[in-house]
C-alpha positions as CSV (number, residue, x, y, z in Angstrom):
1,M,23.9,13.3,11.5
2,K,21.9,16.0,9.7
3,I,18.4,14.5,8.3
4,Y,15.2,16.0,6.8
5,S,12.2,13.5,6.9
6,S,8.6,15.3,7.1
7,K,7.6,12.9,10.2
8,K,9.5,11.2,12.8
9,T,9.2,7.0,12.1
10,K,10.3,4.0,14.4
11,L,13.3,3.5,11.6
12,L,14.9,7.2,12.5
13,D,14.1,6.5,16.4
14,A,16.6,3.5,16.1
15,L,18.4,5.2,13.9
16,S,19.3,8.0,17.0
17,I,20.5,5.2,19.3
18,M,23.2,4.7,17.1
19,H,23.7,8.4,15.6
20,T,23.3,11.9,17.1
21,L,20.5,13.1,14.6
22,E,19.6,17.0,14.0
23,Y,16.6,17.2,12.0
24,I,16.4,20.0,9.1
25,E,13.0,21.9,9.1
26,K,12.4,24.3,6.4
27,P,12.6,27.9,6.9
28,S,9.3,30.3,7.2
29,F,9.0,32.5,4.2
30,V,9.8,35.6,6.4
31,S,13.0,34.4,7.6
32,S,13.9,32.7,4.1
33,L,13.8,36.5,2.4
34,F,16.9,37.6,5.0
35,K,18.3,34.7,4.9
36,K,19.6,32.7,1.9
37,E,21.1,29.6,3.7
38,I,22.3,26.5,1.6
39,Y,21.3,23.6,3.5
40,E,22.9,20.4,3.4
41,V,21.7,17.0,4.5
42,D,23.2,13.4,5.1
43,L,19.7,11.7,4.7
44,Y,16.6,12.9,2.8
45,I,13.9,10.7,3.2
46,Y,11.9,11.4,-0.3
47,D,7.6,12.4,0.4
48,G,7.3,13.4,-3.3
49,K,7.3,17.3,-2.3
50,S,9.2,19.1,-5.4
51,D,9.5,22.9,-4.4
52,K,12.9,24.7,-5.0
53,W,13.9,23.9,-1.4
54,N,13.3,20.4,-1.2
55,I,15.0,19.9,-5.1
56,Q,18.0,21.9,-3.1
57,L,18.1,19.9,-0.6
58,M,18.1,16.4,-2.3
59,Q,21.1,17.6,-4.2
60,N,22.9,18.3,-1.4
61,A,21.7,15.0,0.0
62,K,24.5,12.4,0.8
63,T,21.8,9.8,0.7
64,I,18.2,9.9,-0.5
65,I,15.8,7.2,0.4
66,V,12.9,6.2,-1.3
67,N,10.0,3.3,-1.0
68,S,10.8,1.2,-4.0
69,N,13.0,0.4,-7.0
70,A,10.1,1.6,-9.1
71,Q,10.2,5.2,-6.8
72,K,14.1,5.3,-7.4
73,E,13.6,5.3,-11.1
74,Y,10.7,7.7,-10.9
75,V,12.6,9.9,-8.9
76,S,16.0,9.9,-11.1
77,K,14.1,10.6,-14.2
78,K,12.5,13.3,-12.6
79,Y,15.8,14.7,-11.3
80,P,18.5,13.6,-14.0
81,F,21.2,15.5,-12.1
82,L,20.7,13.2,-8.7
83,S,23.4,10.7,-8.6
84,L,21.6,7.5,-8.9
85,D,24.1,6.1,-6.5
86,S,22.9,8.7,-3.9
87,I,19.2,6.9,-4.3
88,K,18.9,3.5,-1.7
89,V,15.7,1.7,-1.6
90,V,14.4,0.8,1.8
91,Y,11.3,-0.9,1.9
92,P,8.1,-0.1,4.1
93,Y,7.4,-2.7,6.9
94,I,4.9,-4.9,8.0
95,D,4.1,-4.1,11.9
96,Q,0.8,-5.3,13.4
97,D,0.1,-5.7,16.7
98,I,-2.7,-8.3,15.9
99,F,-1.8,-11.4,14.8
100,Y,-4.5,-13.5,12.5
101,D,-7.3,-14.6,14.6
102,K,-10.0,-17.3,12.5
103,H,-12.7,-16.4,15.1
104,I,-13.3,-13.0,13.9
105,K,-14.1,-14.1,10.4
106,K,-16.3,-16.8,11.9
107,D,-18.0,-14.1,13.8
108,F,-18.3,-11.3,10.7
109,K,-19.5,-14.2,8.4
110,K,-22.5,-15.0,11.3
111,H,-23.1,-11.3,11.8
112,Y,-23.7,-10.8,7.8
113,K,-25.1,-14.5,7.2
114,I,-22.4,-15.3,4.9
115,D,-21.9,-18.9,4.3
116,K,-18.9,-20.6,5.5
117,K,-17.9,-21.9,2.0
118,T,-18.2,-18.3,0.4
119,K,-15.7,-16.1,-0.4
120,I,-15.0,-12.5,0.4
121,I,-13.4,-10.1,-2.1
122,F,-12.4,-6.8,-0.3
123,F,-11.6,-3.4,-1.1
124,R,-10.5,-0.8,0.9
125,S,-9.4,3.2,0.6
126,K,-10.0,6.6,2.3
127,D,-10.5,7.7,-1.2
128,I,-12.2,4.8,-3.2
129,S,-13.3,7.1,-6.5
130,K,-9.4,7.9,-7.0
131,N,-8.0,4.2,-5.9
132,G,-10.2,2.6,-8.6
133,I,-13.3,1.6,-7.1
134,K,-14.8,1.6,-11.3
135,Q,-12.1,-0.8,-11.9
136,F,-13.0,-2.9,-9.0
137,L,-16.4,-3.0,-9.9
138,S,-15.8,-4.0,-13.5
139,I,-13.5,-7.1,-12.0
140,V,-15.9,-8.2,-10.0
141,S,-19.0,-7.7,-12.4
142,N,-17.5,-10.1,-14.9
143,L,-16.3,-13.1,-12.9
144,T,-18.1,-16.1,-13.7
145,N,-18.1,-17.9,-10.8
146,K,-20.3,-16.3,-8.1
147,N,-19.3,-18.1,-5.0
148,F,-18.1,-14.3,-3.2
149,V,-19.5,-11.5,-1.3
150,V,-18.0,-8.3,-1.7
151,V,-16.9,-6.0,0.9
152,V,-16.0,-2.3,0.5
153,E,-14.7,0.1,3.1
154,S,-14.4,3.6,2.9
155,V,-14.9,6.9,5.0
156,K,-19.0,7.9,5.8
157,S,-19.1,10.7,2.4
158,K,-17.6,7.8,-0.1
159,I,-19.8,5.3,0.9
160,E,-22.8,7.3,0.6
161,E,-21.3,7.9,-3.0
162,L,-20.8,4.6,-3.8
163,K,-24.5,3.6,-2.7
164,L,-26.1,6.3,-5.5
165,Q,-23.5,4.5,-7.8
166,L,-24.6,0.6,-6.9
167,G,-28.1,1.8,-7.2
168,L,-27.6,2.6,-11.1
169,M,-25.8,-0.8,-11.6
170,K,-27.3,-4.1,-12.6
171,I,-25.2,-6.5,-9.9
172,D,-25.7,-10.3,-9.7
173,F,-23.3,-10.4,-6.4
174,R,-23.8,-9.5,-2.8
175,V,-22.1,-5.7,-1.6
176,I,-21.3,-5.0,2.0
177,L,-20.7,-1.5,2.5
178,I,-19.0,-0.8,6.0
179,E,-18.3,3.1,6.8
180,D,-15.0,4.2,9.0
181,Y,-14.5,0.7,10.4
182,K,-12.5,1.3,13.8
183,N,-10.1,-1.9,13.2
184,K,-9.2,-2.0,9.6
185,N,-7.0,-5.5,10.7
186,E,-9.9,-7.3,11.5
187,L,-11.3,-6.7,7.5
188,F,-8.3,-8.2,6.1
189,M,-8.7,-11.0,8.3
190,I,-12.2,-11.7,7.2
191,S,-11.4,-11.2,3.2
192,D,-10.1,-14.1,1.2
193,I,-8.8,-11.9,-1.8
194,F,-7.4,-7.9,-2.0
195,V,-8.0,-6.3,-5.0
196,F,-6.6,-2.4,-5.3
197,P,-6.6,-1.4,-9.2
198,S,-5.4,2.1,-8.0
199,K,-3.8,4.5,-10.9
200,L,-1.6,6.1,-8.2
201,R,1.9,5.0,-7.7
202,F,2.3,5.7,-4.0
203,F,2.9,2.8,-1.8
204,N,-0.3,1.4,-0.4
205,L,0.8,-0.3,2.8
206,D,-2.7,-2.3,2.8
207,I,-0.5,-4.4,0.3
208,L,1.3,-5.5,3.4
209,K,-1.5,-6.1,5.5
210,A,-3.9,-8.1,3.1
211,A,-0.3,-10.7,2.7
212,F,0.1,-10.7,6.5
213,Y,-3.2,-11.4,7.4
214,K,-3.6,-14.1,4.1
215,N,-5.1,-13.0,1.8
216,A,-4.9,-13.5,-2.4
217,I,-4.1,-10.1,-3.5
218,F,-4.3,-8.1,-6.8
219,V,-2.5,-4.7,-7.1
220,S,-2.0,-2.4,-9.8
221,Q,1.5,-2.9,-11.8
222,N,2.3,0.8,-12.1
223,N,1.6,1.2,-8.0
224,Y,4.9,1.0,-6.3
225,S,3.7,-1.6,-3.3
226,S,3.3,-4.4,-6.6
227,E,7.1,-5.0,-6.1
228,V,6.3,-7.0,-2.8
229,V,4.1,-9.5,-4.3
230,D,4.4,-12.3,-7.0
231,F,4.1,-11.1,-10.9
232,F,0.5,-13.1,-10.8
233,A,-0.9,-10.8,-8.4
234,N,-0.3,-7.7,-11.4
235,I,-3.3,-5.8,-12.6
236,E,-3.0,-4.3,-16.3
237,L,-5.4,-1.3,-16.0
238,D,-6.0,-1.6,-19.9
239,N,-6.9,-5.2,-19.8
240,D,-8.7,-6.7,-16.9
241,E,-9.4,-10.2,-18.7
242,A,-6.2,-11.5,-17.1
243,T,-7.2,-10.6,-13.8
244,I,-10.7,-11.9,-14.0
245,F,-9.3,-15.2,-14.9
246,K,-7.1,-15.7,-12.1
247,I,-9.8,-14.5,-9.5
248,D,-12.2,-16.9,-11.0
249,A,-9.6,-19.8,-11.2
250,L,-8.8,-19.0,-7.3
251,L,-12.4,-19.1,-6.6
252,S,-12.7,-22.7,-8.6
253,N,-9.9,-23.9,-6.7
254,P,-9.7,-23.7,-3.0
255,K,-6.5,-25.5,-2.4
256,D,-4.6,-23.2,-5.0
257,L,-6.1,-20.2,-2.8
258,K,-4.9,-21.3,0.0
259,V,-1.7,-21.9,-1.4
260,V,-1.7,-18.5,-2.9
261,K,-2.9,-16.8,0.5
262,Q,-0.1,-18.9,2.1
263,T,3.2,-18.2,-0.2
264,N,1.8,-14.3,0.3
265,L,2.3,-14.7,4.3
266,D,5.4,-16.2,3.9
267,T,6.7,-13.2,1.4
268,I,5.6,-10.5,3.4
269,K,7.2,-12.0,7.1
270,T,10.6,-10.7,5.3
271,Y,9.4,-7.3,5.0
272,D,9.6,-6.5,8.8
273,F,10.8,-3.7,11.3
274,T,14.6,-5.7,11.0
275,N,15.1,-6.0,7.6
276,S,14.1,-2.3,7.2
277,F,16.2,-1.1,9.4
278,E,19.0,-3.2,8.0
279,M,18.6,-1.5,4.6
280,L,18.4,1.9,6.1
281,K,22.0,1.1,7.7
282,E,23.4,-0.5,4.4
283,A,21.6,2.7,2.9
284,I,23.7,5.2,5.0
285,C,27.2,3.2,5.1
């Protein structure tokens, strides 16, 4: 079986037990000058590349794998010459080595002197400016219920920029800024509500982590990962009022927050390796 994938994954490793895989690589510029070869593959893992070689490869692929129905729609519209039947969805999966540990949350709150009844609203990204930090701050600044602390994690350079930004704002809530935290799973364990208002479409694996570690989640509806959470969690980028109202409601009703967190965990448990592998096997049948 001929495959194109920009990286080897556990799913493809598992597939190699059932099939002999031959990975196709893009030829160098020099070799392409001397050899005009038409490449064909059985399986193409879509990664957003849109150069001439990748487009040809998709056009000649038996099966194209995308990570969501929204991405399938995007690809089919961008490349209308592709057969819709050849584009198959295989969702990313949650693969965590550390399970929820309530003591981590307890220790974090003790370290930062946070009351045990205070909720933590979390936002993280390697590039917080591109992924909605302005929108995030707008949402939390307009919350009526102030029984929360904000935690933001990113790379050092972005945190330094955020410190300057916060210095120019009038905020009436506490913000804890964390740089390059090594075990990011722990930050999802200590948080109660994860907000990701990014305008970018990419599938954010942090949504899976947030659900796995019992968070209520709010994610922009145009982000591919919004498919794996309830419609209640969708952020309309041009209208924050609904999101603000929902977060306020959860902060004011701890029992409802607990139910939402447990529901997200129960839902995300189905997004495991076994399920994704079954989807992959079905896609190539």
